VOMARLO-980337 format. One record per residue (C-alpha): residue in three letters; chain; residue number from 0; x, y, z. Coordinates in Angstrom, 1 decimal, m for minus. Example, Ala and Ser with C-alpha at 12.3 -4.5 7.8 and 13.67 -1.06 7.14 Angstrom:
BEGIN
<rec aa="Ala" ch="A" i="0" x="12.3" y="m4.5" z="7.8"/>
<rec aa="Ser" ch="A" i="1" x="13.7" y="m1.1" z="7.1"/>
END
This chain:
BEGIN
<rec aa="Met" ch="A" i="0" x="3.0" y="m47.7" z="m19.9"/>
<rec aa="Lys" ch="A" i="1" x="m0.4" y="m47.9" z="m18.6"/>
<rec aa="Lys" ch="A" i="2" x="0.9" y="m47.6" z="m15.0"/>
<rec aa="Leu" ch="A" i="3" x="2.9" y="m44.5" z="m16.0"/>
<rec aa="Leu" ch="A" i="4" x="m0.1" y="m42.8" z="m17.6"/>
<rec aa="Val" ch="A" i="5" x="m2.3" y="m43.5" z="m14.5"/>
<rec aa="Leu" ch="A" i="6" x="0.4" y="m42.1" z="m12.2"/>
<rec aa="Ala" ch="A" i="7" x="0.7" y="m39.0" z="m14.4"/>
<rec aa="Gly" ch="A" i="8" x="m3.0" y="m38.6" z="m14.4"/>
<rec aa="Cys" ch="A" i="9" x="m3.2" y="m39.0" z="m10.6"/>
<rec aa="Ala" ch="A" i="10" x="m0.4" y="m36.4" z="m10.2"/>
<rec aa="Leu" ch="A" i="11" x="m2.2" y="m33.9" z="m12.4"/>
<rec aa="Leu" ch="A" i="12" x="m5.4" y="m34.4" z="m10.4"/>
<rec aa="Ala" ch="A" i="13" x="m3.7" y="m34.0" z="m7.2"/>
<rec aa="Ala" ch="A" i="14" x="m2.0" y="m30.8" z="m8.3"/>
<rec aa="Ala" ch="A" i="15" x="m5.3" y="m29.3" z="m9.6"/>
<rec aa="Cys" ch="A" i="16" x="m6.9" y="m30.0" z="m6.2"/>
<rec aa="Met" ch="A" i="17" x="m4.1" y="m28.5" z="m4.1"/>
<rec aa="Lys" ch="A" i="18" x="m4.7" y="m25.1" z="m2.7"/>
<rec aa="Leu" ch="A" i="19" x="m2.3" y="m22.7" z="m4.3"/>
<rec aa="Pro" ch="A" i="20" x="m0.8" y="m20.0" z="m2.0"/>
<rec aa="Gln" ch="A" i="21" x="m2.4" y="m16.7" z="m2.6"/>
<rec aa="Ile" ch="A" i="22" x="m0.1" y="m13.6" z="m2.6"/>
<rec aa="Pro" ch="A" i="23" x="m2.2" y="m11.1" z="m0.6"/>
<rec aa="Thr" ch="A" i="24" x="m3.2" y="m7.5" z="m1.4"/>
<rec aa="Leu" ch="A" i="25" x="m2.9" y="m5.1" z="1.5"/>
<rec aa="Gly" ch="A" i="26" x="m6.5" y="m3.9" z="1.6"/>
<rec aa="Thr" ch="A" i="27" x="m7.4" y="m2.0" z="4.7"/>
<rec aa="Val" ch="A" i="28" x="m5.3" y="m3.0" z="7.7"/>
<rec aa="Glu" ch="A" i="29" x="m5.2" y="m1.2" z="11.0"/>
<rec aa="Met" ch="A" i="30" x="m2.8" y="m1.9" z="13.9"/>
<rec aa="Pro" ch="A" i="31" x="m2.0" y="0.2" z="17.0"/>
<rec aa="Val" ch="A" i="32" x="1.4" y="2.2" z="17.0"/>
<rec aa="Ala" ch="A" i="33" x="3.7" y="1.3" z="19.9"/>
<rec aa="Ala" ch="A" i="34" x="4.1" y="5.0" z="21.0"/>
<rec aa="Glu" ch="A" i="35" x="3.4" y="7.0" z="24.0"/>
<rec aa="Glu" ch="A" i="36" x="0.6" y="8.7" z="22.2"/>
<rec aa="Glu" ch="A" i="37" x="m2.2" y="6.3" z="21.3"/>
<rec aa="Thr" ch="A" i="38" x="m2.5" y="6.2" z="17.5"/>
<rec aa="Val" ch="A" i="39" x="m3.5" y="3.6" z="14.8"/>
<rec aa="Trp" ch="A" i="40" x="m1.5" y="2.8" z="11.7"/>
<rec aa="Thr" ch="A" i="41" x="m3.8" y="2.4" z="8.7"/>
<rec aa="Ser" ch="A" i="42" x="m2.6" y="1.0" z="5.4"/>
<rec aa="Thr" ch="A" i="43" x="m4.9" y="3.1" z="3.3"/>
<rec aa="Asp" ch="A" i="44" x="m3.0" y="6.2" z="4.5"/>
<rec aa="Tyr" ch="A" i="45" x="m0.1" y="5.1" z="2.2"/>
<rec aa="Lys" ch="A" i="46" x="m1.9" y="4.7" z="m1.1"/>
<rec aa="Gly" ch="A" i="47" x="0.6" y="5.3" z="m3.9"/>
<rec aa="Lys" ch="A" i="48" x="3.5" y="4.2" z="m1.7"/>
<rec aa="Pro" ch="A" i="49" x="5.2" y="0.8" z="m1.4"/>
<rec aa="Val" ch="A" i="50" x="4.8" y="m0.8" z="2.0"/>
<rec aa="Leu" ch="A" i="51" x="7.1" y="m3.2" z="3.6"/>
<rec aa="Ile" ch="A" i="52" x="5.7" y="m4.9" z="6.7"/>
<rec aa="Met" ch="A" i="53" x="7.7" y="m7.4" z="8.9"/>
<rec aa="Phe" ch="A" i="54" x="5.8" y="m9.4" z="11.3"/>
<rec aa="Met" ch="A" i="55" x="7.8" y="m10.2" z="14.4"/>
<rec aa="Gly" ch="A" i="56" x="7.6" y="m11.4" z="18.0"/>
<rec aa="Ser" ch="A" i="57" x="9.4" y="m9.8" z="21.0"/>
<rec aa="Trp" ch="A" i="58" x="10.4" y="m13.5" z="22.0"/>
<rec aa="Cys" ch="A" i="59" x="11.8" y="m14.4" z="18.6"/>
<rec aa="Pro" ch="A" i="60" x="15.6" y="m14.4" z="18.2"/>
<rec aa="Tyr" ch="A" i="61" x="15.4" y="m14.6" z="14.4"/>
<rec aa="Cys" ch="A" i="62" x="13.1" y="m11.5" z="14.4"/>
<rec aa="Lys" ch="A" i="63" x="15.8" y="m9.7" z="16.5"/>
<rec aa="Met" ch="A" i="64" x="18.4" y="m10.8" z="14.0"/>
<rec aa="Ser" ch="A" i="65" x="16.3" y="m9.3" z="11.1"/>
<rec aa="Met" ch="A" i="66" x="15.8" y="m5.9" z="12.7"/>
<rec aa="Pro" ch="A" i="67" x="19.0" y="m4.4" z="11.2"/>
<rec aa="Ala" ch="A" i="68" x="17.8" y="m5.3" z="7.7"/>
<rec aa="Leu" ch="A" i="69" x="14.5" y="m3.4" z="8.5"/>
<rec aa="Asn" ch="A" i="70" x="16.4" y="m0.4" z="9.8"/>
<rec aa="Ala" ch="A" i="71" x="18.7" y="m0.4" z="6.7"/>
<rec aa="Ala" ch="A" i="72" x="15.6" y="m0.3" z="4.4"/>
<rec aa="Ala" ch="A" i="73" x="14.1" y="2.5" z="6.4"/>
<rec aa="Glu" ch="A" i="74" x="17.2" y="4.6" z="6.4"/>
<rec aa="Lys" ch="A" i="75" x="17.5" y="4.3" z="2.6"/>
<rec aa="Tyr" ch="A" i="76" x="13.9" y="4.3" z="1.4"/>
<rec aa="Gly" ch="A" i="77" x="11.9" y="5.6" z="4.4"/>
<rec aa="Asp" ch="A" i="78" x="11.0" y="8.7" z="2.4"/>
<rec aa="Lys" ch="A" i="79" x="9.8" y="6.7" z="m0.5"/>
<rec aa="Ala" ch="A" i="80" x="8.2" y="3.8" z="1.1"/>
<rec aa="Glu" ch="A" i="81" x="6.3" y="3.0" z="4.4"/>
<rec aa="Ile" ch="A" i="82" x="8.4" y="0.5" z="6.3"/>
<rec aa="Val" ch="A" i="83" x="7.0" y="m1.0" z="9.5"/>
<rec aa="Gly" ch="A" i="84" x="7.8" y="m3.5" z="12.1"/>
<rec aa="Ala" ch="A" i="85" x="4.5" y="m5.4" z="13.2"/>
<rec aa="Phe" ch="A" i="86" x="4.9" y="m7.2" z="16.5"/>
<rec aa="Met" ch="A" i="87" x="2.4" y="m10.1" z="17.3"/>
<rec aa="Asp" ch="A" i="88" x="2.6" y="m9.2" z="20.9"/>
<rec aa="Ala" ch="A" i="89" x="m0.4" y="m7.5" z="22.5"/>
<rec aa="Asp" ch="A" i="90" x="1.6" y="m5.9" z="25.3"/>
<rec aa="Leu" ch="A" i="91" x="2.6" y="m2.3" z="24.5"/>
<rec aa="Lys" ch="A" i="92" x="5.5" y="m2.1" z="27.1"/>
<rec aa="Thr" ch="A" i="93" x="7.1" y="m5.3" z="26.0"/>
<rec aa="Val" ch="A" i="94" x="7.1" y="m4.2" z="22.3"/>
<rec aa="Gln" ch="A" i="95" x="8.4" y="m0.7" z="23.3"/>
<rec aa="Gln" ch="A" i="96" x="11.2" y="m2.3" z="25.3"/>
<rec aa="Val" ch="A" i="97" x="12.3" y="m4.7" z="22.6"/>
<rec aa="Ala" ch="A" i="98" x="12.2" y="m1.9" z="19.9"/>
<rec aa="Lys" ch="A" i="99" x="14.3" y="0.4" z="22.1"/>
<rec aa="Glu" ch="A" i="100" x="16.9" y="m2.4" z="23.1"/>
<rec aa="His" ch="A" i="101" x="17.3" y="m3.2" z="19.3"/>
<rec aa="Gly" ch="A" i="102" x="17.3" y="0.4" z="18.1"/>
<rec aa="Leu" ch="A" i="103" x="14.3" y="0.1" z="15.7"/>
<rec aa="Lys" ch="A" i="104" x="14.2" y="3.1" z="13.6"/>
<rec aa="Val" ch="A" i="105" x="10.9" y="2.1" z="11.9"/>
<rec aa="Lys" ch="A" i="106" x="7.3" y="2.7" z="12.9"/>
<rec aa="Val" ch="A" i="107" x="6.7" y="0.0" z="15.4"/>
<rec aa="Leu" ch="A" i="108" x="3.2" y="m1.6" z="15.5"/>
<rec aa="Tyr" ch="A" i="109" x="1.9" y="m4.2" z="17.9"/>
<rec aa="Asn" ch="A" i="110" x="m1.1" y="m6.5" z="18.4"/>
<rec aa="Ala" ch="A" i="111" x="m0.7" y="m7.6" z="14.8"/>
<rec aa="Gly" ch="A" i="112" x="m2.2" y="m11.0" z="15.1"/>
<rec aa="Asn" ch="A" i="113" x="m5.3" y="m10.3" z="13.1"/>
<rec aa="Ala" ch="A" i="114" x="m3.3" y="m8.8" z="10.3"/>
<rec aa="Ala" ch="A" i="115" x="m1.0" y="m11.7" z="10.3"/>
<rec aa="Glu" ch="A" i="116" x="m3.9" y="m14.1" z="10.1"/>
<rec aa="Glu" ch="A" i="117" x="m5.4" y="m12.2" z="7.2"/>
<rec aa="Met" ch="A" i="118" x="m2.0" y="m12.4" z="5.3"/>
<rec aa="Glu" ch="A" i="119" x="m1.5" y="m16.1" z="6.2"/>
<rec aa="Val" ch="A" i="120" x="1.6" y="m15.6" z="8.2"/>
<rec aa="Thr" ch="A" i="121" x="2.8" y="m19.0" z="9.3"/>
<rec aa="Gly" ch="A" i="122" x="6.2" y="m18.3" z="10.9"/>
<rec aa="Leu" ch="A" i="123" x="8.3" y="m15.4" z="12.1"/>
<rec aa="Pro" ch="A" i="124" x="10.0" y="m13.2" z="11.0"/>
<rec aa="His" ch="A" i="125" x="7.7" y="m12.8" z="7.9"/>
<rec aa="Ala" ch="A" i="126" x="8.0" y="m9.8" z="5.7"/>
<rec aa="Val" ch="A" i="127" x="5.7" y="m8.8" z="2.9"/>
<rec aa="Leu" ch="A" i="128" x="6.5" y="m6.1" z="0.3"/>
<rec aa="Phe" ch="A" i="129" x="3.6" y="m4.4" z="m1.4"/>
<rec aa="Asp" ch="A" i="130" x="3.9" y="m2.2" z="m4.5"/>
<rec aa="Lys" ch="A" i="131" x="2.3" y="1.3" z="m5.0"/>
<rec aa="Lys" ch="A" i="132" x="m1.0" y="m0.4" z="m5.7"/>
<rec aa="His" ch="A" i="133" x="m0.6" y="m2.4" z="m2.5"/>
<rec aa="Arg" ch="A" i="134" x="m0.3" y="m5.8" z="m4.3"/>
<rec aa="Ala" ch="A" i="135" x="2.2" y="m8.1" z="m2.7"/>
<rec aa="Val" ch="A" i="136" x="5.3" y="m8.5" z="m4.8"/>
<rec aa="Lys" ch="A" i="137" x="7.6" y="m10.4" z="m2.5"/>
<rec aa="Val" ch="A" i="138" x="7.4" y="m12.5" z="0.7"/>
<rec aa="Trp" ch="A" i="139" x="10.3" y="m13.4" z="2.9"/>
<rec aa="Glu" ch="A" i="140" x="9.7" y="m16.2" z="5.4"/>
<rec aa="Gly" ch="A" i="141" x="12.3" y="m16.6" z="8.3"/>
<rec aa="Phe" ch="A" i="142" x="15.7" y="m15.0" z="8.8"/>
<rec aa="Ser" ch="A" i="143" x="18.3" y="m14.7" z="6.1"/>
<rec aa="Pro" ch="A" i="144" x="21.7" y="m12.7" z="6.2"/>
<rec aa="Thr" ch="A" i="145" x="20.8" y="m11.5" z="2.8"/>
<rec aa="Leu" ch="A" i="146" x="17.6" y="m9.7" z="3.9"/>
<rec aa="Ala" ch="A" i="147" x="19.1" y="m6.2" z="3.8"/>
<rec aa="Pro" ch="A" i="148" x="20.4" y="m6.4" z="0.2"/>
<rec aa="Glu" ch="A" i="149" x="17.2" y="m8.2" z="m0.9"/>
<rec aa="Phe" ch="A" i="150" x="15.0" y="m5.5" z="0.7"/>
<rec aa="Ser" ch="A" i="151" x="17.2" y="m2.9" z="m1.0"/>
<rec aa="Glu" ch="A" i="152" x="16.9" y="m4.5" z="m4.4"/>
<rec aa="Gln" ch="A" i="153" x="13.2" y="m4.8" z="m4.3"/>
<rec aa="Leu" ch="A" i="154" x="12.5" y="m1.3" z="m2.8"/>
<rec aa="Glu" ch="A" i="155" x="14.9" y="0.3" z="m5.4"/>
<rec aa="Arg" ch="A" i="156" x="12.8" y="m1.2" z="m8.2"/>
<rec aa="Leu" ch="A" i="157" x="9.6" y="m0.1" z="m6.6"/>
<rec aa="Thr" ch="A" i="158" x="10.6" y="3.4" z="m5.7"/>
<rec aa="Lys" ch="A" i="159" x="11.8" y="4.6" z="m9.0"/>
END
């Protein structure tokens, strides 16, 4: 019994010392838009509107598999929410080429490394949905064939 109590105490102590994952707030984030005209996307321009950001890489096959889900979300909720694809790549031409090849219909951002680091992105694809007050409400890590209906379900709730 004594061993069990000691083990339970150690487990509680270890749990108390662990860093709990923080769900981020959007704050002020700026990333360049992958367009012919040089512009910058700024999160504060979308106050009062939900924001869905999917972090991707041009080299990532799972990111490419996730692009149709992002497009579906934009087609259905693009007028009620800001939906963007944020590429880790720093090369504008590469990002433009991948976006064109895969028919991305969302605003495409690039050079998203700093924003990804701030949001503790650890793998790709990585999507974060922020509510109208720009508090993170849902995080998706990796590819899933259910991304499109999950995005839809969450955005439906936030855009009412």
